[in-house]
C-alpha positions in Angstrom: -48.7 -9.8 -37.3 -46.5 -12.8 -37.5 -43.0 -13.2 -38.9 -44.1 -14.4 -42.3 -46.4 -11.4 -42.7 -43.7 -8.9 -41.8 -40.9 -10.6 -43.9 -43.3 -11.0 -46.8 -44.2 -7.3 -46.8 -40.6 -6.3 -46.6 -39.7 -8.6 -49.6 -42.6 -7.1 -51.6 -41.4 -3.6 -50.9 -37.8 -4.5 -51.7 -38.9 -6.1 -54.9 -40.8 -3.0 -56.0 -37.8 -0.9 -55.4 -35.5 -3.3 -57.3 -38.0 -3.5 -60.2 -38.2 0.3 -60.4 -34.5 0.6 -60.2 -34.1 -1.9 -63.0 -36.6 0.2 -65.1 -34.7 3.4 -64.3 -31.3 1.9 -65.5 -32.9 0.0 -68.3 -32.0 -3.4 -66.9 -34.5 -6.1 -67.7 -32.6 -8.5 -65.5 -33.0 -6.3 -62.4 -36.7 -5.7 -63.3 -37.3 -9.5 -63.5 -35.4 -10.1 -60.2 -37.5 -7.4 -58.5 -40.7 -8.8 -59.8 -39.7 -12.3 -58.6 -39.0 -10.9 -55.2 -42.4 -9.2 -55.1 -44.1 -12.5 -55.9 -42.1 -14.2 -53.2 -43.0 -11.5 -50.7 -46.7 -11.6 -51.6 -46.7 -15.4 -51.3 -45.0 -15.3 -47.9 -47.4 -12.6 -46.6 -50.4 -14.7 -47.7 -48.9 -17.7 -45.9 -48.6 -15.5 -42.8 -52.2 -14.3 -43.2 -53.3 -17.9 -43.4 -51.3 -18.9 -40.3 -52.9 -16.0 -38.4 -56.4 -17.0 -39.4 -55.7 -20.6 -38.5 -54.4 -19.6 -35.1 -57.5 -17.4 -34.5 -59.8 -20.4 -35.3 -57.8 -22.7 -33.1 -58.0 -20.2 -30.2 -61.8 -19.9 -30.7 -62.1 -23.7 -30.7 -60.0 -24.0 -27.6 -62.3 -21.5 -25.7 -65.4 -23.4 -26.5 -66.6 -25.8 -23.8 
């Protein structure tokens, strides 16, 4: 796992918590902020996944004669 994958997952989880908290206190603003944080986290994790796949492919290419 790389840094973007970890940070993205943490943002996603934090966003879920914030969204649920907003729902519990009936705050559409907090729900929206939580949802936005979830989207940001999922996007960052996807970036990390892509970086990891690219690194794997580059490593495979470097090992070929």
